[in-house]
N, C-alpha and C positions, 0 to 999 in steps of 0.2 A: 515634388510637392513642397509647399512652403513650410519652413521651420519657424515655429513660434519663438518669440523672444523669451529667454530663460534667465535665471539668476544663478551665478556660480557661487559656491561657498568654499572658502579655503580655511582650514583649521590647522592650528599648530600650537605647540606647547613650549613653555619655558619654565625651567625649574631654578629657583633662586634659593640658595642656602645661606643663611646668615649665621656665621660661626660666632661663638661667644656672645650669644644674643643678650643675656643679662648685662654683660659688660658693655654692650653697644648702646644701651638705653641709659641716658644720664638724667640728672635732675631737671634739666631744661626741656626734657621731652622733645628733643630734636627729631626731625623726620629722617628716616634712613631710606636711601634710594639704591636701586639695583643698577648694574651696568645696563646700557642700552642693548636691545636685541632687535633684529629685523624680521619683517615678514619674509618668509622663504622665497616668495616669487618676486619680491621687489625690495632690494637692499636699501632703497631710499626711504622706505617707510620704517621709522624707528619707534620702538616702544620702551617704556621703563616703568618699573613698579616702585611704589614708595610705601613705607610703613610708618604710621604714627602709633607708638606703643602705648600711649596714654591719652586717648581721645575722649573727652568728657561729653557725653550725650545728655543734654539738659532734659530731653523728653523722658529719659529713663533714670536720670540722676545716678548714672553709673559710668565708670571708665571702660572704654572698649579699645580693642585693637582695630585701627582704621586702615584699610588697604585701598590704594589708588592706582590707576593705570593711566599713563600719559602717552599721547601720540604726537610725534613730530615728523615733519617732512620738509625737505629743502625746496620742493616744488611749490609754487604758489597756487592757491585756489584748489588744492586737492581736498576732496571730501569723500568720506566712505562711511558705510554702516557696518558696525561690528558689535558683537557682544563678548563678554568675557566671564570666566569663572575662576574664582580664587579658591584654592584648597590648601589646607595645612596637611602635609604628609606626616603620618605618625612613625613610630620607631620601626614598624614592620613595612614601611613604604606603602601603606594604605591611606586612603583619605580619612583623616580624623575629624575634619570640619570643612565644609564647603558651602559656598554661596555663589549663585549665578546672577548676572544682570540680564536685563532685557536688551534687545538691539538698541544701540545708541548711535547718534550722528557724531562723527569725528571730523575735525580739521586740525591743522598743525597747531600744537600748543594746547589742545583740549585735554582735559583730565576728568575722569569720572571716578567716583569713589563708592565703596561699600563701608559706610561709617560705623555701623554696629556689627562688625564681622564676628567677633567673639568677645565676651566679657574678659577684661584683663585678669580678674581674679580666677575665672574659670580656666584660662590658659595655664596659669601657674598651678592650679589645683590638679591639672592633668599633665604636669611637667614631665613626669617620667615617660609618658607616651608621646606628647606633642613637642617636648623640648629635650629630646635625648642628647646627652653629652653637650647640653647648652647650645644646640643647633636648632634654628627655626627654618623648616623647609617649606617654601611656598611654591605651589604649582599654579601657574597661570595658563589657562586654556583660552585661546582667542579664536573666534570664528568671524571671518570677514565676509560680508555679503556685498557683491558688486554686480550691477547689471551687465549682461553680456551684450554683444553687438545685436542691434535690432534689424540688421540686414537679413533679407530673406534669401534662402538658397533653393535652387531648383535642381532636381536630379531625377533621372529616369530609373535609377536603381532603387530597390526597396529600402526603406529606412528601418533600422532595428534599434530600439532603445535598450541599452544594457542596464538592467536594474541592479542596484547594489544588493548584496545578500544581507547586509546588516543595515538596519534602520537606526536613525539617531535616537538616543535615549530620551524618554519623556522628561520634559523640564517643567511640568505643571507645578510641582511643589515649589521649585525655585522661583518660578514666575510669580506665583501668588505671594510668596514671601517678599519678593521685591515690590509687589503692588502695595502690600501693607507697609513696607519700609518707606516707600516713596510718598505714601499718603495721597495718592492720586485718586480722584473720582469718589472720595469718601462721602457718604450721605448720612452718617449717624455718629454721634459723639457719646462715648461711654465714660461717665464720670465715676471713677472708682476711688472712694474716700478722698476726693479732692484732686486726684490726678486724672488728666484727660487722655482718652484713647480714641482715635478716629478710625472708623472701620466702614464696611460695606454691608448694608442690610441684606442684600441678596445672598452674599456668601455666608453670613451668620445664620440666616434662615435655612439655607440649604444644608448646613452642616450641624445645626443644633435645633432640636425640636422646641426647646424652651424659648429661644430667641424667635423662632417662627411663630409660636403662639403669642408671644409678647407683641410683635409687630402687627399681627393679624387681628388680635382681639382687644389689646389694651390701647385705647385711642390716644391717651396722653402721650405715650412713647411714639406712636405712629405719627402723630401730628407734629410734635416738637422735634422729632429726630434726635432726642436726647434721652439717655437711660442713666438713672442714678443707681449705683451699686455700692452698698455700705458694708457687706459682710464678707468681703474678700480683700486680701492685701493687694496693693497695686502690682508688686513684683510677681505674685502668684497669678494674677489676672493676665499679666503680660505673657506668661507661659501658656495659659489657657488659650489666649487669642492666637498665639503662634501655632499651637496645635490645630486649632480650628482651620487655619489657613493652609497649613502644610501637612498635617497628619503626622508630624514628627515631634519628639520630645528631646529637649536639650539635656546635656549633662548638668545635674543640679545637686545641691545638698540634700541629705535625707529628710530634713525638716521641711524643705520646700516640696518634696514629693508627697509628704504627708498632707500638707495643706492643699496641694494640687489634686490629690485623690478626693478630698472633701469637696472641692470646687467641681470636679468632674461629675461627682454624684449629684450635686445640686443642679447642674446643667444637663444632666442625663447624657453625658458623653461616655458611654459604656466602654468603648475601645480605649479611651484615655485612662479611664479608671482601671482597666485591666493592665495597661502599661505601667501605671504607677504601682500597682500591686506587685508586678514582676520586679520592678526596681527595688521596692522596699524589701521584698523577699531576699534579694541578693545582698542587702545591706543590713540585715538583722544583726544586732549586737546585744551584749548584756545590758547596756544602758538604755537602748531604745525599744527592746522587745515588748515590754509591757505597754508602752505608749502606742506602738504599732498595733498591738492586739486590740486596744480600746478603739482606735480609729477603724480597724477592719470590722469589728463587731458593730459599731455605730452606723457604718455605711454599707453593710451587707456585702463585704468583700470576703466571701467564704473561703476561697483558696488561700488568701493571705492570712486569714484568721487561723486556719488549720496549720499553716506553716509557722505562725508565731507561737501557737500552743506547743507544737512539736519542739521548737527551739527552746522555749522556756523549760519544758520537761527535761530536755537534755542538758540544760545548764541551770538547773533549779537553784543550787546553792548560791551562785553568783547573782543571778537575776533577782532573787528574793531579798537581796540586800540593797537594791537600788531604790531611788526615790519614786521611780515609775511604778514599781511593785507596791510600795507603800500607799501611793495614791489609789491604786486599784483596790487594795484592801479596804480603804475608807469609802470609796465611791462606786466600785463595781464588784460587789461580792459575788454576783452571779458568774463573772468571768473567772474569779479565783476558784470557785467551785468547779467550773468546766476544766480549768487547768489541772486541778487535783483529781477530779473524778470523771470528767466527761470524756466522750469519745467522738470528737468532732470529725465529720467527713466533709471533704471538699466537694463542692457541687460542680 
């Protein structure tokens, strides 16, 4: 019986450890490159990784760690299709940060990059985990796709397909993140206090009921494909957009989580609101407990509210000397009463 043409996939990994990372990045922001490594099945196919430790992304107005992968081959006219995933391995040899590309076309000398892999400040904020002993460990996972022979085979023997017991992991989140990053096929512009974000109406509408209603009923936005947003900070909206596309939340400062919880409530993203509540619960301190209680009460985050009240009661002497508590005394006397006398139950 004839055998249909198939595609083979070859996957392999390369772990690159940069020792004395902080000492390796100088004021000139020079690129750091790895040794070359080969495709296991073809020693003539060479790859190398490079790191730009301070890549300024004009779109975000922030410095990022930029990672690139380069393909070289001594043979002329060699082309292949491959995708790659970069991950930073943390101190426990687990993936602390990862981003995957879509399948790309490669020929000798071609280089593809993930420009906004991780914010530079965020990397150093997680220094203890992501830069243990001043070592940056980058895992590169490459999957090469190549057409198999199109020749047909004939055999009188029965053919059995051996199915793998394990299926490849779902890459939907990474693929949508890359779609947002590449800005391909965008059909709407979101202007957030003067900063422009391009996105896809279909994804926004499918993931957010507020955007769905906006595009469906508000003709001005539907016709102009432009939405003006004035009550959210651009950096907070960027995280909101990232969550809409990926369902994931990045590591952030506590203040950003507070702003993001407010934005999640505004856009009726209940799961994001819950994630922010969990993060804020973990980062309750003497200085922020009163402010977190105000946010939780204002935006009906009952579990976070209960946690904040419990924390304040357990640390009353210190919390009640903070500016946040003084602000609550002046503007939120009902919350002061609840802390002192109430019995809030989480829903």
